[in-house]
C-alpha positions in Angstrom: -25.0 -21.9 -12.1 -24.3 -22.6 -8.6 -21.3 -24.1 -7.1 -22.3 -26.6 -4.4 -19.8 -28.2 -2.3 -20.8 -30.9 1.0 -18.1 -31.9 3.9 -15.6 -32.1 1.7 -12.8 -33.9 3.7 -8.7 -34.2 3.2 -6.5 -34.7 5.4 -2.2 -35.1 4.0 0.3 -37.9 5.1 -2.1 -39.7 7.3 -2.0 -36.5 10.3 -2.5 -33.0 9.0 -6.1 -32.5 7.8 -6.0 -29.4 5.7 -9.8 -29.5 5.4 -12.4 -30.6 7.5 -16.3 -31.1 6.4 -16.0 -27.2 3.8 -20.0 -27.1 3.2 -20.6 -24.0 0.9 -22.5 -22.8 -1.3 -21.3 -20.5 -3.9 -23.3 -18.2 -6.4 -22.8 -15.1 -9.1 -20.7 -12.7 -8.1 -18.0 -12.2 -6.1 -17.3 -14.6 -3.0 -14.6 -13.9 -0.3 -12.3 -16.6 1.0 -10.8 -15.0 4.1 -8.3 -17.2 6.3 -4.8 -17.3 8.0 -2.1 -18.4 6.0 -2.1 -22.2 6.3 -6.0 -22.6 7.1 -7.5 -24.6 4.4 -7.1 -21.9 1.7 -5.7 -22.8 -1.5 -6.1 -26.7 -0.5 -9.7 -25.4 -0.8 -8.6 -24.0 -4.2 -6.8 -26.2 -5.5 -9.3 -29.5 -5.2 -12.0 -27.0 -6.4 -9.8 -26.5 -9.2 -9.6 -30.2 -9.6 -5.8 -30.3 -9.1 -5.8 -32.8 -6.3 -8.9 -34.8 -4.7 -10.1 -34.9 -1.6 -10.7 -37.9 1.3 -14.7 -37.0 1.0 -16.9 -35.2 -0.1 -18.0 -33.8 -3.2 -18.8 -30.7 -5.3 -20.9 -29.5 -8.3 -20.7 -26.9 -10.8 -24.5 -26.7 -12.1 -25.2 -30.4 -13.8 -21.6 -30.8 -13.5 -19.7 -33.7 -10.8 -16.2 -31.7 -10.3 -14.6 -34.8 -8.9 -16.3 -36.8 -11.3 -15.8 -34.7 -14.3 -13.0 -33.2 -13.6 -12.4 -32.5 -18.0 -15.9 -30.9 -18.3 -14.4 -28.7 -14.9 -11.4 -27.2 -16.2 -12.8 -26.5 -20.0 -15.6 -24.0 -17.8 -12.9 -22.7 -15.5 -10.0 -19.9 -14.9 -7.9 -20.1 -12.5 -4.7 -17.8 -11.1 -2.8 -19.7 -8.9 -1.3 -18.2 -5.8 2.4 -18.9 -7.3 1.7 -18.1 -11.0 4.9 -18.6 -12.8 5.6 -18.0 -16.3 8.1 -18.1 -18.9 10.0 -14.5 -17.9 11.6 -14.3 -21.4 8.4 -14.0 -23.4 6.4 -11.2 -24.2 2.3 -11.1 -23.3 1.4 -11.2 -26.0 3.1 -14.6 -27.5 2.8 -16.2 -23.6 -1.4 -15.0 -24.4 -1.5 -16.8 -27.4 0.2 -19.8 -27.0 -1.7 -20.8 -24.1 -5.3 -19.9 -26.1 -4.0 -22.1 -28.1 -4.1 -24.9 -25.4 -7.4 -23.9 -24.6 -8.5 -24.7 -27.9 -8.6 -21.8 -29.9 -7.1 -22.7 -32.7 -8.1 -20.1 -35.5 -5.5 -17.3 -36.1 -7.8 -14.4 -36.6 -10.3 -15.3 -33.5 -7.5 -15.3 -31.8 -5.6 -12.5 -32.2 -8.5 -10.9 -31.6 -8.5 -12.7 -28.7 -5.6 -11.7 -27.4 -6.1 -8.7 -28.2 -9.3 -8.0 -27.0 -8.3 -9.9 -23.2 -4.2 -7.1 -23.3 -6.6 -4.4 -23.3 -9.4 -4.9 -20.7 -6.8 -6.2 -18.0 -4.9 -2.7 -19.7 -1.6 -4.5 -20.8 -2.1 -4.0 -24.0 0.6 -1.1 -24.7 3.5 -2.9 -23.7 2.0 -6.3 -24.6 5.8 -7.1 -26.7 7.6 -6.7 -23.0 8.9 -9.3 -21.5 6.5 -10.6 -19.1 10.0 -10.5 -16.8 10.4 -7.1 -17.3 6.5 -6.1 -15.2 6.1 -5.5 -12.4 3.7 -7.8 -9.8 0.8 -6.2 -10.1 1.2 -6.7 -14.3 1.8 -10.3 -13.4 -1.6 -10.4 -11.5 -3.0 -9.0 -14.3 -1.3 -11.0 -17.0 -2.6 -13.8 -14.5 -5.9 -12.7 -14.4 -6.3 -12.1 -18.8 -5.3 -15.5 -19.0 -7.0 -17.1 -16.4 -9.9 -15.2 -18.7 -10.1 -17.2 -21.6 -11.9 -19.5 -23.4 -14.9 -17.1 -21.2 -15.2 -19.2 -18.2 -18.1 -19.1 -16.2 -15.9 -20.0 -13.0 -12.6 -17.8 -12.2 -10.5 -19.0 -9.0 -7.7 -16.0 -7.6 -6.2 -16.7 -4.8 -4.1 -14.1 -2.7 -4.3 -11.6 -5.9 -2.8 -9.1 -4.3 -0.4 -10.4 -1.8 2.5 -7.8 -2.3 1.1 -5.2 -4.6 1.2 -1.6 -3.5 -1.6 0.0 -3.7 -1.8 2.5 -7.1 -2.2 -2.1 -7.8 -4.4 -2.8 -5.9 -6.5 -0.3 -6.9 -6.8 -1.6 -10.7 -6.5 -5.0 -9.6 -9.4 -4.7 -7.0 -11.7 -2.1 -10.0 -10.5 -5.9 -13.0 -11.6 -8.6 -10.0 -15.0 -6.7 -9.4 -15.9 -6.1 -13.3 -15.6 -9.9 -13.8 -17.6 -11.1 -11.0 -20.5 -8.6 -12.1 -21.3 -11.8 -14.5 -19.1 -15.1 -13.5 -18.9 -16.9 -10.3 -15.1 -15.4 -9.0 -13.9 -17.2 -5.5 -11.6 -15.0 -4.2 -9.2 -16.5 -1.5 -7.1 -14.0 0.4 -5.8 -13.0 4.4 -6.5 -9.3 3.4 -9.4 -8.3 5.4 -9.6 -5.5 3.1 -9.9 -7.6 -0.6 -13.2 -9.2 1.1 -15.3 -6.1 2.9 -13.4 -4.1 -0.7 -15.3 -6.9 -3.4 -17.2 -9.1 -2.4 -21.3 -9.6 -1.7 -20.7 -13.1 0.7 -18.1 -14.8 2.2 -16.3 -17.5 4.4 -14.0 -17.0 7.3 -12.1 -20.0 7.3 -9.7 -21.6 10.2 -8.1 -24.9 10.7 -9.5 -26.7 7.7 -12.8 -24.9 9.1 -16.3 -22.8 8.2 -15.4 -20.4 10.3 -18.7 -18.0 9.1 -20.5 -17.2 6.3 -22.3 -14.5 5.7 -22.9 -10.8 3.0 -19.9 -9.4 5.1 -22.2 -6.2 6.4 -24.4 -8.4 7.5 -21.5 -10.6 9.8 -19.6 -6.9 10.9 -23.3 -5.5 12.2 -23.5 -8.4 14.0 -21.3 -6.7 16.7 -22.3 -3.6 16.9 -23.0 -1.6 20.5 -20.3 -5.2 21.0 -16.8 -3.4 20.5 -15.3 0.1 22.2 -11.8 0.8 21.8 -9.6 3.0 24.5 -6.1 4.7 23.6 -4.0 3.7 26.0 0.4 4.4 26.9 2.6 1.8 25.5 3.2 0.8 29.5 -0.3 0.5 30.0 -0.4 -1.8 27.0 0.8 -5.1 28.7 -2.0 -5.0 31.3 -4.7 -3.9 29.6 -4.1 -7.4 28.2 -4.1 -9.1 31.2 -8.0 -7.2 32.2 -10.0 -6.8 29.3 -10.4 -9.1 26.0 -8.7 -7.4 23.6 -9.5 -8.9 20.5 -7.0 -6.2 18.5 -4.9 -3.1 18.5 -3.7 -0.7 15.9 -1.5 2.6 16.6 -2.7 6.8 16.5 0.0 8.8 16.7 2.5 6.9 18.5 -0.4 5.7 20.6 -1.9 1.9 20.9 -5.9 1.4 20.5 -7.5 -1.5 22.2 -10.3 -2.9 20.8 -12.3 -5.1 23.2 -15.9 -7.1 22.3 -18.0 -6.1 26.1 -21.9 -6.4 25.7 -21.3 -3.6 28.5 -19.1 -0.1 28.6 -15.9 -1.1 30.3 -16.2 2.3 32.2 -16.2 5.7 30.3 -12.5 6.1 29.9 -13.9 3.1 26.8 -15.6 4.5 23.6 -18.0 2.9 21.5 -16.8 1.9 17.9 -18.4 0.8 14.7 -17.9 -2.4 13.3 -15.1 -3.2 10.9 -15.1 -6.8 8.4 -11.9 -6.7 10.5 -12.3 -6.2 14.4 -15.3 -9.6 12.7 -11.7 -11.1 11.9 -9.6 -10.8 14.7 -12.8 -11.2 17.1 -12.7 -15.4 15.8 -9.2 -15.1 15.6 -9.4 -14.7 19.1 -12.1 -17.0 20.1 -10.2 -19.6 17.9 -6.9 -18.5 20.2 -9.0 -19.0 23.5 -10.2 -22.0 22.9 
């Protein structure tokens, strides 16, 4: 099954262009949608999830016309929004039973088996009777995935799922999403480059409501091979470096700034060739967007 998004546009308040002629093909597996906050990612996710209508364009999932058949889409959709609210004074087990009923799992024995299997899958079974208000951020996100998996969805949307998680919880979440993505379309919307480079086989970079780049992360990285150069500076030389070179990013190593520049040729012997990463591609695209 393939999700086809064609010429999708959305404007808020007759002024703010949230989505501008978005066209994407998303197949089974993990698909990363990478962009800054305000780039249009959440608007696109809400539209795919049938929570808002676009001004123009089409979305199809297999034989389903998503915009004309929203109820059919919702039957096979799992959704974890960026702001996932829960009833804090109930347990995860109680909440999943409640959501399962709403998704049509009416048989109590089947529902119990389904809920328990999901709690085991997201590693929450041992704390299934604990109130959701007592869960850590990572535990709540894993609960969010559990509710999204109810009903065996064919497409799952997760919007900024790792924001605010510590490294250990983020790693647990990576493993969980990777497992889910083997047999399902999973769209991961994030501003964290590591999320996409770690998990996704295909991706798109979005900015100002437009698709800037699509492809496989490793192939996109290779487009900058032989064109990135790094140099360690003293702090007081940083301002001049930005004036002299096309600096796309800066990071610090042992307290000193290290600049990355884009150039077909080595500027001078003080620069060292750098192997490109997805983060470099992202920074370069944002740099190009800002200078236009």
